[in-house]
C-alpha positions in Angstrom: 158.7 2.4 -2.5 159.6 1.2 0.8 160.0 -2.6 1.9 158.1 -2.4 5.3 159.5 -5.8 6.2 163.2 -4.8 6.1 162.9 -0.9 6.3 165.2 -0.5 3.2 164.9 1.7 0.2 164.3 -0.1 -3.2 164.1 2.6 -5.4 166.2 1.0 -8.1 167.7 -2.4 -8.4 171.4 -1.7 -8.2 174.3 -4.3 -8.3 176.4 -3.7 -5.5 179.5 -5.1 -7.1 178.9 -2.6 -9.9 178.9 0.1 -7.3 181.8 -0.6 -5.1 184.3 -1.7 -8.1 187.7 -3.2 -7.3 190.0 -0.5 -7.0 192.6 -1.5 -4.4 195.7 0.5 -4.9 197.1 -0.1 -1.2 196.2 -2.5 1.6 194.3 0.4 3.5 192.4 1.1 0.3 191.7 -2.6 -0.1 190.2 -2.9 3.4 188.2 0.3 3.3 187.1 -0.9 -0.1 185.7 -4.0 1.6 184.0 -2.0 4.4 182.4 -0.2 1.8 181.4 -3.2 -0.1 179.8 -4.4 3.0 177.9 -1.1 3.8 176.4 -1.1 0.3 175.5 -4.6 0.1 173.8 -4.1 3.4 171.5 -1.5 2.0 170.6 -3.7 -0.9 169.8 -6.9 1.2 168.1 -7.6 4.5 170.6 -7.2 7.6 171.3 -9.6 10.4 169.3 -7.3 12.4 166.1 -7.7 10.4 166.4 -10.8 8.3 165.1 -13.0 10.6 162.1 -10.9 11.4 158.8 -11.4 9.5 157.4 -8.6 7.4 155.0 -6.2 9.6 152.5 -6.5 6.6 152.5 -10.2 7.3 152.0 -10.0 11.0 148.8 -9.8 12.6 150.4 -8.2 16.1 151.9 -5.3 14.9 152.0 -2.0 16.7 152.8 1.3 14.8 154.0 3.7 17.1 153.9 7.7 15.7 157.1 9.5 15.9 155.4 11.8 18.2 154.8 9.6 20.8 158.7 8.3 20.6 159.9 11.9 20.6 157.7 12.6 23.8 159.4 9.7 25.5 162.7 10.8 24.5 161.8 14.4 25.8 160.7 13.0 28.9 164.0 11.1 29.5 165.9 14.1 28.4 164.0 16.3 31.1 164.4 13.9 33.9 168.1 13.8 33.2 168.9 17.3 32.5 166.0 19.5 33.5 164.5 18.1 36.7 168.1 16.9 37.5 169.1 20.6 37.7 172.6 21.1 36.7 171.5 24.1 35.1 170.9 25.5 38.6 174.5 24.7 39.7 176.0 28.0 38.4 175.6 31.0 41.2 174.4 33.8 38.7 170.6 33.7 38.2 171.0 35.2 34.6 173.3 32.4 33.8 170.7 29.8 35.2 168.1 31.4 33.2 170.0 31.0 29.9 171.0 27.4 30.6 167.6 26.5 31.5 166.1 27.8 28.2 169.1 26.5 26.3 168.4 23.1 27.8 164.8 23.0 27.1 165.5 23.9 23.4 168.4 21.6 22.9 166.4 18.7 24.6 163.4 19.5 22.1 165.6 19.3 19.0 167.4 16.2 20.3 164.2 14.5 21.0 162.7 15.3 17.6 165.9 14.8 15.7 166.4 11.2 17.3 162.9 9.9 16.7 160.8 8.4 13.9 157.9 6.1 13.5 158.6 2.7 14.7 156.7 -0.5 14.3 156.9 -3.4 17.0 155.9 -6.9 16.2 154.1 -8.4 19.2 154.8 -12.2 19.6 153.0 -13.3 22.9 154.5 -16.8 22.3 157.9 -15.5 23.2 156.8 -14.5 26.9 157.1 -18.2 27.5 160.8 -17.7 27.3 160.9 -14.7 29.3 158.7 -16.6 32.1 160.9 -19.5 32.5 164.0 -17.4 32.1 162.9 -15.1 35.3 162.3 -18.0 37.4 166.1 -19.5 36.4 167.4 -15.9 37.2 165.5 -15.8 40.6 166.8 -19.2 41.7 170.4 -18.2 40.7 170.6 -14.7 41.9 167.9 -14.5 45.2 170.8 -14.9 47.7 173.1 -12.5 46.2 170.1 -10.2 45.9 169.0 -10.1 49.4 172.4 -10.2 50.8 174.1 -7.4 52.9 175.1 -4.1 51.8 178.8 -4.3 50.8 181.9 -2.8 52.4 184.3 -1.0 50.0 183.1 -0.1 46.4 180.7 2.3 45.6 177.5 0.2 46.6 177.0 2.3 49.7 177.3 5.5 47.8 174.4 4.6 45.5 172.3 3.3 48.0 172.5 6.5 50.0 171.7 8.5 46.9 168.4 6.6 46.2 167.4 6.7 49.6 167.8 10.2 50.0 165.9 10.8 46.8 163.2 8.9 48.1 163.1 10.8 51.5 163.0 14.0 49.4 160.1 12.9 47.2 158.5 11.7 50.6 158.1 15.3 51.7 155.9 16.1 48.7 152.2 15.6 49.5 151.2 12.3 47.8 148.6 13.7 45.8 151.0 16.1 44.0 153.3 13.3 43.2 150.1 11.2 41.7 148.9 14.5 39.9 152.6 14.6 38.3 152.6 10.9 37.0 148.8 11.4 35.8 149.9 14.5 33.9 152.9 12.7 32.1 150.6 9.8 31.2 148.0 12.5 29.6 151.0 14.1 27.8 151.9 10.5 26.2 148.3 10.0 25.4 148.1 13.4 23.6 151.2 12.8 21.8 149.7 9.9 20.3 146.5 11.0 19.3 146.6 14.7 19.4 150.3 16.0 18.9 149.3 19.5 18.3 148.0 19.6 21.7 150.7 17.7 23.7 153.5 20.2 22.7 152.1 23.4 24.4 150.4 21.3 27.4 153.8 19.6 28.0 155.6 22.8 28.1 153.2 24.5 30.6 153.4 21.4 32.7 157.1 21.3 32.6 157.2 25.1 33.6 154.7 24.5 36.6 156.8 21.2 37.6 160.2 23.3 37.6 158.7 26.1 39.4 157.2 24.0 42.2 159.3 20.9 43.0 162.4 20.8 45.3 165.8 21.6 43.6 169.4 20.5 44.4 169.4 17.0 42.3 172.5 18.2 40.4 175.0 15.6 41.9 177.7 15.5 39.5 180.1 12.5 40.6 177.8 10.1 38.5 174.8 10.9 36.2 172.0 11.6 38.5 169.5 10.3 35.9 170.4 6.6 37.1 169.0 7.6 40.7 165.6 8.4 39.2 165.5 5.2 37.5 166.5 3.1 40.6 163.9 5.1 42.7 161.1 4.6 40.1 162.1 0.9 39.8 161.5 0.3 43.6 158.7 2.6 44.0 155.7 0.4 43.3 157.0 -2.1 46.2 157.9 0.5 48.8 154.2 1.3 49.1 153.6 -2.0 50.8 157.2 -2.7 52.6 159.3 0.4 52.6 162.5 1.2 50.8 165.2 -0.4 53.3 165.5 -3.9 51.5 168.7 -4.5 49.3 166.7 -6.3 46.7 164.6 -3.5 45.9 167.7 -1.1 45.4 169.4 -4.0 43.2 166.4 -4.6 41.0 167.5 -2.4 38.0 171.0 -4.1 37.3 169.2 -7.8 38.0 166.6 -6.5 35.2 169.4 -5.5 32.9 171.1 -8.8 33.1 168.1 -10.6 32.6 167.0 -8.5 29.5 170.5 -9.3 28.4 170.1 -12.9 28.6 166.3 -13.0 27.3 167.6 -10.9 24.0 170.4 -13.6 23.2 167.9 -16.7 24.1 165.0 -15.0 22.0 167.5 -14.0 18.9 169.4 -17.3 18.5 166.6 -19.7 19.3 163.5 -19.2 17.5 161.4 -22.1 19.2 161.4 -23.2 22.6 163.9 -26.0 23.3 166.6 -26.9 25.8 169.4 -25.0 24.4 167.4 -21.9 24.7 167.4 -22.2 28.4 170.8 -23.3 28.6 172.1 -20.2 26.7 170.2 -17.9 28.8 171.6 -19.4 32.0 175.1 -19.1 30.2 174.7 -15.3 29.9 173.3 -14.9 33.4 176.4 -16.9 34.8 179.2 -15.4 32.9 181.5 -14.4 36.1 181.1 -10.8 35.4 177.5 -10.7 34.7 176.7 -13.0 37.6 179.0 -10.7 40.1 177.4 -7.3 38.8 173.7 -8.2 38.4 173.1 -8.2 41.8 175.2 -5.2 43.0 173.9 -1.6 42.9 176.4 -0.3 40.4 175.7 1.8 37.0 177.5 -0.4 34.8 174.8 -3.2 33.9 172.1 -1.0 32.3 175.1 0.5 30.4 176.2 -2.7 29.1 172.5 -3.7 28.2 172.2 -0.5 25.8 175.6 -0.9 24.6 174.9 -4.5 23.5 171.8 -3.8 21.9 173.7 -1.2 19.7 176.6 -3.4 19.2 173.9 -6.5 18.0 172.6 -4.1 15.4 175.9 -2.1 14.6 176.0 -3.4 10.9 172.8 -1.3 10.1 173.6 1.2 12.5 177.1 2.0 10.8 176.0 1.7 7.3 172.4 2.8 6.6 171.1 6.3 6.0 170.0 8.2 9.4 166.6 8.0 8.5 166.7 4.0 8.4 168.9 3.9 11.2 166.2 5.4 13.2 163.9 2.2 12.7 166.1 0.2 14.6 165.8 -0.5 18.5 169.4 -0.4 18.7 169.5 3.2 17.6 167.4 4.2 20.8 169.9 2.1 22.8 172.5 4.0 21.6 171.5 7.5 22.1 170.2 6.5 25.7 174.0 5.2 26.8 175.4 8.8 27.5 172.7 9.3 30.3 173.9 6.2 32.1 177.7 6.5 32.8 180.4 8.9 31.8 183.0 6.0 31.3 180.8 5.1 28.1 182.7 7.9 26.5 185.0 5.8 24.7 182.4 3.7 23.2 180.3 6.5 21.9 183.4 8.2 20.4 184.5 4.9 18.5 181.1 4.2 17.4 180.5 7.5 15.9 184.0 7.8 14.4 183.5 4.3 12.5 180.2 5.3 11.3 181.9 8.3 9.6 184.7 6.0 8.4 182.4 3.7 7.0 180.0 6.2 5.5 182.7 8.3 3.9 184.6 5.8 2.2 181.4 4.0 1.1 180.4 7.3 -0.4 183.8 7.9 -2.0 183.8 4.5 -3.8 180.2 4.8 -4.8 180.6 8.3 -6.0 183.7 7.2 -8.3 181.3 4.7 -9.9 178.3 7.1 -10.1 180.2 9.6 -12.2 180.5 7.0 -15.1 176.7 6.4 -15.0 174.0 8.9 -15.6 171.3 6.2 -14.7 172.7 5.6 -11.7 173.2 9.4 -10.4 169.5 9.6 -10.8 168.7 6.4 -9.1 170.7 6.9 -6.1 169.1 10.1 -3.9 171.9 9.6 -1.3 174.6 11.1 -3.5 173.4 14.7 -2.6 176.2 16.1 -0.6 174.3 18.1 1.5 171.7 15.1 2.5 174.8 13.0 3.3 176.5 15.5 5.8 173.1 16.6 7.3 172.4 12.9 8.2 175.9 12.3 9.9 175.9 15.4 11.6 172.4 14.5 13.1 173.8 10.8 13.9 176.6 12.3 15.8 174.6 15.1 17.5 171.8 13.0 19.0 174.4 10.1 19.9 176.8 12.4 21.8 174.8 15.2 23.1 173.5 13.5 26.5 177.1 12.5 27.7 178.9 16.0 26.5 176.1 17.6 28.1 176.9 16.0 31.4 180.7 16.3 30.9 180.6 19.8 30.7 179.2 20.3 34.0 181.2 17.7 35.5 184.4 19.2 34.1 183.5 22.5 35.4 182.0 21.9 38.8 183.4 18.5 39.8 186.9 18.0 41.2 186.8 14.0 42.1 189.0 11.4 40.5 189.4 11.5 37.0 191.3 9.4 34.2 195.1 9.5 34.7 197.3 8.6 31.8 200.2 6.1 32.5 202.3 5.3 29.2 204.8 3.4 31.1 202.2 0.7 31.8 202.6 -0.4 28.1 206.1 -1.6 29.0 205.7 -3.2 32.2 204.9 -7.2 31.7 203.3 -7.8 34.7 200.4 -5.3 33.6 199.9 -7.1 30.5 199.8 -10.5 32.3 197.3 -9.5 34.8 195.3 -7.7 32.2 195.1 -11.0 29.9 194.3 -13.0 32.9 191.4 -10.7 34.0 189.7 -11.1 30.9 189.8 -14.9 31.2 188.8 -14.8 34.8 185.9 -12.3 34.1 184.3 -13.5 30.9 185.6 -17.3 30.6 185.4 -18.5 27.1 183.5 -15.8 25.5 187.1 -14.4 24.9 187.6 -17.1 22.6 184.0 -17.3 21.2 184.8 -13.5 20.3 187.8 -14.2 18.4 186.0 -17.0 16.4 183.2 -14.7 15.8 185.3 -12.0 14.0 186.5 -14.8 11.7 183.2 -15.3 10.9 182.5 -11.6 10.2 185.4 -11.9 7.7 184.0 -15.0 6.3 180.5 -13.3 5.9 182.1 -10.0 4.8 180.5 -8.2 7.4 183.5 -5.6 7.5 181.8 -2.5 9.0 180.7 -5.1 12.0 184.3 -6.2 12.0 186.0 -2.8 11.7 184.0 -1.4 14.7 184.4 -4.7 17.1 187.9 -4.9 16.7 188.7 -1.3 17.1 186.6 -0.8 20.0 187.8 -4.1 21.8 191.7 -3.1 21.2 191.2 0.6 21.9 189.3 0.0 24.9 191.8 -2.5 26.2 194.3 0.5 25.5 192.6 2.8 27.7 192.1 0.4 30.2 195.9 -0.6 30.5 197.0 3.0 30.6 194.9 3.8 33.7 196.6 3.8 37.1 198.4 0.7 37.8 196.2 -0.4 40.9 192.9 -0.3 38.5 194.6 -2.8 35.9 192.3 -5.7 35.5 189.7 -4.3 37.9 186.3 -6.3 37.0 184.0 -3.2 36.9 186.0 -1.4 34.5 186.5 -4.4 32.3 182.8 -4.9 32.1 182.4 -2.3 29.1 184.3 -4.9 26.8 181.2 -7.4 27.3 179.0 -6.0 24.6 181.6 -6.9 21.8 182.5 -10.1 23.3 178.7 -11.1 23.5 178.2 -9.7 20.1 180.9 -11.8 18.4 180.0 -14.9 20.4 176.5 -14.5 19.3 177.4 -14.5 15.6 179.7 -17.6 16.4 176.8 -19.3 18.0 174.1 -18.6 15.6 176.1 -19.8 12.7 177.3 -22.9 14.0 173.5 -23.7 14.9 172.4 -23.4 11.4 174.8 -26.2 10.4 175.7 -28.4 13.3 173.2 -28.1 16.1 175.3 -30.9 18.1 178.2 -28.8 18.2 176.3 -25.6 19.4 175.0 -27.6 22.1 178.5 -28.8 23.1 180.0 -25.2 22.8 177.2 -23.8 24.8 177.6 -26.3 27.7 181.3 -26.1 27.7 180.8 -22.3 27.9 178.3 -22.8 30.9 180.7 -25.1 32.9 183.7 -22.9 32.5 181.5 -19.9 33.8 180.3 -21.9 36.6 183.9 -23.0 37.7 185.1 -19.1 37.5 182.1 -17.9 39.2 183.1 -15.6 42.2 179.7 -16.2 43.9 179.7 -18.4 46.9 177.0 -20.8 47.9 175.6 -18.3 50.5 175.5 -15.4 48.0 178.5 -13.7 49.2 181.4 -13.1 46.8 184.9 -14.3 46.9 186.9 -11.4 48.8 189.1 -9.6 46.4 187.5 -11.0 43.3 188.2 -8.8 40.2 190.9 -7.0 41.9 194.7 -7.7 41.1 197.1 -4.7 42.1 194.7 -3.1 44.7 191.6 -4.2 46.6 188.9 -1.7 45.6 186.4 -4.3 45.4 183.4 -5.4 47.4 183.4 -7.4 50.8 180.5 -8.9 52.3 179.9 -9.4 56.1 176.7 -10.6 58.0 176.1 -7.1 59.4 172.3 -7.5 59.4 172.5 -10.4 61.5 175.0 -9.3 63.9 173.0 -5.9 64.6 169.7 -7.7 64.9 171.2 -9.7 67.7 172.9 -6.6 69.2 169.6 -4.7 69.3 167.9 -7.6 71.2 170.8 -7.7 73.7 171.1 -4.0 74.3 168.5 -1.9 72.3 169.4 1.1 74.4 173.2 0.7 74.3 175.9 2.6 72.4 178.1 0.8 69.5 181.4 1.3 68.0 182.0 -0.1 64.7 185.6 -1.0 64.2 188.3 -3.1 62.5 187.8 -1.6 59.2 190.1 1.1 57.4 187.4 2.4 55.1 183.9 3.9 56.1 180.8 1.6 56.2 177.1 3.0 55.7 175.8 1.2 58.9 173.0 3.8 58.9 171.2 1.6 56.3 170.7 -1.2 59.0 169.7 1.2 61.6 167.0 2.4 59.4 166.1 -1.0 58.3 165.8 -2.3 61.9 164.2 1.0 63.3 166.6 1.2 66.0 168.1 4.3 67.3 170.9 3.4 69.9 172.3 5.7 72.3 175.4 6.5 70.3 177.2 5.1 67.4 180.4 5.7 66.0 183.0 4.4 63.5 186.8 4.0 64.5 188.9 3.3 61.4 192.1 1.5 61.7 195.4 2.4 59.8 195.2 1.4 56.1 198.9 0.9 55.9 199.1 -1.4 58.9 196.4 -4.3 58.6 196.6 -6.6 61.4 193.6 -7.8 63.0 195.1 -8.2 66.5 196.5 -4.9 66.6 193.4 -3.4 65.2 191.3 -5.0 67.8 193.9 -3.8 70.5 193.5 -0.1 69.5 189.8 -0.5 69.0 189.1 -1.8 72.5 191.4 1.0 73.9 189.4 3.7 72.0 186.1 2.1 73.3 187.2 2.1 76.8 188.4 5.6 76.6 185.1 6.9 75.2 182.7 4.7 77.3 181.5 2.3 74.6 179.8 -0.9 75.9 179.5 -2.8 72.7 182.5 -3.1 69.8 181.3 -4.5 66.6 184.5 -5.6 65.0 184.9 -6.6 61.3 187.6 -9.1 60.7 189.7 -8.5 57.6 191.5 -12.0 57.8 190.5 -15.7 58.2 191.0 -15.8 62.1 189.5 -14.4 65.0 192.0 -12.1 66.7 193.3 -12.8 70.1 191.6 -10.6 72.9 194.1 -8.5 74.6 195.2 -9.5 78.4 193.3 -7.8 81.1 190.6 -6.6 78.5 187.7 -5.2 80.3 185.7 -6.8 77.3 184.7 -10.2 76.4 183.7 -12.2 73.2 180.1 -12.1 73.1 179.2 -13.5 69.6 180.7 -14.5 66.3 178.8 -14.2 63.2 180.2 -15.5 59.7 179.4 -16.3 56.2 181.6 -17.8 53.8 183.3 -14.6 53.1 184.0 -12.7 56.4 183.3 -12.9 60.2 182.0 -10.3 62.6 182.9 -10.4 66.4 180.9 -8.5 69.1 182.7 -7.6 72.1 180.7 -6.5 75.1 182.1 -4.7 78.1 181.9 -6.5 81.5 179.5 -4.7 83.9 180.4 -5.5 87.4 177.8 -5.2 90.2 
């Protein structure tokens, strides 16, 4: 008999204390014994993932999604990530390409089917009220950063260019082909729900036709190209009306990721609409690191969302049998993480490794007791060794396949920056000091809430969750500390600590809320105030220069570029421009396209990164501009003051544009009558 409410087997009533026993020969044995006890106890009672959910049988609004439909959705994601994104097309040998293509299709089909199962979703229309209010709050908080100028430094311009390049490639395809492709995909989903036997051959034929006719060459390996498809599809509806050259459209995915993250916490902890739910949602949005990266086009925020969903349900994902795991939304989040970012590999390896340890130790302990009872042997079907290892291998295969598939191609065909191991950092007090400081700068009080949440896990005997949380936190901290010194404390790399920090904080707040509601209010408000005091976002939506960087400036800097270029377009629409003052390239072409402006000549003059002096940079830039005949110099100031114009210069200071972060000065050449 299956309990529909919590998705657990109830073949027999088994006392979990009887199963686990009390064998503790050593401290490690006792620790893993408690882990196994937590695992077996979880299998016999509702987990925190499902305990708060009403039984679907008692719900009126329950949607039962067939396995064939979920498998088709997973297959669509896999096809977008590894077939339409044609890594298989990179090798130069046609035979090898064909083998890789066929192999990818077969592996993708197996991955999709093994990783899927029937899923029941409870629909609660009233919960949408939370979401609507939270959206309004998020828009108020993030509107200015969303529409802010494209950053200089960092990788945001790289992602902008890739998304826009994909947009241009798709634009070359006749619109009716694009519509036909989307309609075909919707038809395949429909058939997978109602006529799954027809959906499979129809889907394979459609895939073959698509691969034959669509333009190839999407196999960029610096980052998983799957992300650019997601960003493109997210902004596509709006581009029909306003075009693609709007910063907010390109940043919509990280913004929605942060919004969903806040909504999940708000809706899960607070079961009814009250002020604390809104405060809690705002607290998540205003975590310094979340607030910073929710409006920058980076790949991390979607990955953080998926990782957090997996962490929130880690007790079940680490302990339950494979076929039961697939009934949790956290499972689908876990298997999609590998499509997003290659640096999620430590998280996935630690998660899968923890499951093997927890499951094996639990099996060893339960098996010893099972050998003493024939009745128990027949009551517990999980004692089959083949069944056990089959499930664990399947769990590992589905969880790790996407990231390993990508990393194999990246390792062979990409030769960019890779992780560099520096064990000497462990003995450098400055590294330790800066790293600890970075955690408080970027996460505020959530570090302390996480520690307190771990104590709650010990009290509540949630040892599998505790085991994973501590192992990942300290393991990933070690991974970060052993990186190149200049990246120590870098906020974008630290961001992957957020899922376990939020999960521990969630456990603490939820526990306090059950017993001392006033204390929960005070704790959340104090956390919110701390986050506001630590915020990197300035009043005009720009960011503190250098925030999240400690040994080396690799972060984003925001200049009023659009305002300056709009003024210059009106002043001299047919003139030429020299961009100067910067020691690293800037993608000014985005604003030329946005302003629909084609100046006579545009160039970028880079300064010396080792000798950063605005006065010297201006002098060299004006000499270069005079030598090459530029009439307009758009100069980016690195410091706080406008540099002194050199004597006898043929240029004059025409206009200064500034925000709370930086300034741009436009110098125009004197034109003598």
